[in-house]
C-alpha positions in Angstrom: 90.4 107.7 104.3 89.9 104.6 106.4 92.5 103.0 108.6 92.6 99.5 110.0 95.0 98.8 112.9 95.9 95.3 114.1 98.6 94.9 116.8 99.7 98.5 116.3 100.3 98.2 112.6 98.1 100.3 110.4 96.7 99.8 106.8 95.0 102.7 105.1 92.4 102.6 102.3 90.0 105.0 100.6 86.4 104.9 101.7 85.5 107.0 98.7 83.5 109.3 101.0 84.1 113.0 101.2 83.3 115.5 103.9 84.4 119.0 104.7 87.1 118.9 107.4 85.2 121.4 109.6 82.3 118.8 109.8 84.5 115.9 110.9 84.7 114.8 114.6 88.2 113.5 114.9 87.7 112.0 118.3 84.8 109.8 117.3 85.6 109.3 113.6 82.2 110.5 112.5 80.5 113.4 110.7 79.1 116.1 113.1 75.5 117.0 113.0 72.1 115.5 112.0 71.9 116.7 108.3 71.0 114.2 105.7 74.6 114.2 104.4 75.9 113.5 107.9 73.5 110.7 108.6 74.2 109.1 105.2 78.0 109.3 105.6 77.8 108.0 109.2 75.6 105.1 108.1 78.1 104.2 105.4 81.0 104.4 107.9 79.0 102.1 110.3 78.6 99.5 107.5 82.3 99.7 106.7 83.2 99.2 110.3 80.8 96.3 110.7 82.2 94.5 107.6 85.8 95.0 108.8 85.0 93.8 112.3 83.3 90.7 110.8 86.3 90.0 108.5 88.7 90.3 111.5 86.6 88.0 113.6 86.3 85.4 110.9 90.1 85.5 110.3 90.8 85.0 114.0 88.3 82.2 114.2 89.4 80.4 111.0 93.1 81.1 110.8 94.0 82.1 114.3 95.7 85.4 113.2 95.0 88.5 111.3 97.1 91.4 110.0 96.0 94.9 109.1 97.0 94.4 105.4 95.3 91.0 105.2 92.0 92.5 106.6 92.3 95.4 104.2 92.8 93.2 101.2 89.9 91.0 102.1 87.7 94.0 102.7 88.7 95.4 99.3 88.2 92.0 97.7 91.8 91.8 96.4 93.4 88.4 96.0 90.6 86.6 97.7 89.8 83.1 96.4 88.6 80.0 98.0 90.1 76.6 97.3 87.2 75.6 94.9 87.8 78.8 92.8 91.6 78.1 92.6 91.0 74.4 91.6 88.4 75.5 88.9 90.7 78.1 87.4 93.7 75.8 87.5 91.7 73.0 85.8 90.6 75.4 83.0 94.2 76.5 82.4 95.4 72.9 82.3 92.7 72.0 79.9 93.5 75.0 77.7 97.2 74.1 77.4 96.5 70.4 77.0 94.0 71.0 74.2 96.6 73.3 72.5 99.3 70.6 72.6 96.9 68.0 71.2 96.3 69.9 67.9 
């Protein structure tokens, strides 16, 4: 389970990583030890943290604000489209309906 907190408001998501609770360091949010499993999981957690930090920084730079839910949804790839994608999809829908009417 991962948690993103922005301005004291949390948003949780599944990391799809599993570890035995006895091997978890609650204080540091990492797997204890130097086993291959611990190193692999910790490396994946570091990548997740890096991506989330980058998403947050980009939102703050581009939009001037960020929320935990917005960062989470962007991280998960939910509902993220740029203007060119929206225009392309809208054009295709318009063309489809226009061609149906013309038959």
